[in-house]
C-alpha positions in Angstrom: 88.1 73.5 163.6 90.1 75.7 162.1 90.5 79.3 162.6 87.5 80.1 160.5 85.0 77.4 162.1 85.6 75.1 159.5 85.8 71.4 160.2 88.7 69.4 159.6 89.1 66.1 159.2 91.5 63.5 160.9 93.1 60.6 158.7 94.5 57.9 160.9 96.8 55.2 159.2 97.6 52.3 161.6 100.5 49.4 160.2 98.8 46.3 161.8 102.4 44.3 161.9 104.0 47.1 164.1 101.4 48.9 165.8 102.5 52.4 164.6 100.0 54.7 164.0 100.3 58.3 162.2 97.7 60.6 161.7 96.9 63.6 159.9 94.5 66.8 160.0 92.8 67.2 156.6 90.9 70.1 155.1 88.0 70.2 153.5 89.2 69.5 150.3 90.8 66.4 151.7 94.4 67.9 151.4 96.7 66.4 154.1 97.9 69.5 156.5 101.4 70.2 158.0 101.9 69.1 161.6 102.4 72.4 163.8 105.3 72.7 165.5 105.9 70.4 168.0 103.3 68.5 167.4 103.4 64.6 167.5 102.1 62.8 164.7 102.9 59.5 165.3 102.9 56.9 168.3 103.1 53.1 168.8 100.3 51.5 170.5 101.7 50.0 174.1 101.7 46.7 174.3 100.5 45.9 170.3 102.0 42.1 170.0 99.4 41.4 173.3 96.6 43.7 172.0 97.0 42.2 169.1 96.9 38.5 169.8 93.7 39.5 172.2 91.7 40.5 169.4 93.1 37.8 167.2 91.6 34.9 170.0 88.3 37.3 170.5 87.7 37.3 166.9 88.0 33.1 166.5 86.1 32.6 169.7 83.0 34.3 167.8 83.5 32.7 164.8 83.4 29.0 166.9 87.4 28.7 166.5 89.3 28.1 169.1 
């Protein structure tokens, strides 16, 4: 919530090739808000390739593929 008690939204973007995640707060009009000083707005998912292949294996199993 902002200073006036209004809700803001969180926009999250993930690069599915690299695992890099970027996120931004949005105001009620959808505008991306500038980061607060010293705030991290991006990170890389740890062990992304392992996570990615694990999810892919699980999805293939659900589909009946091995």
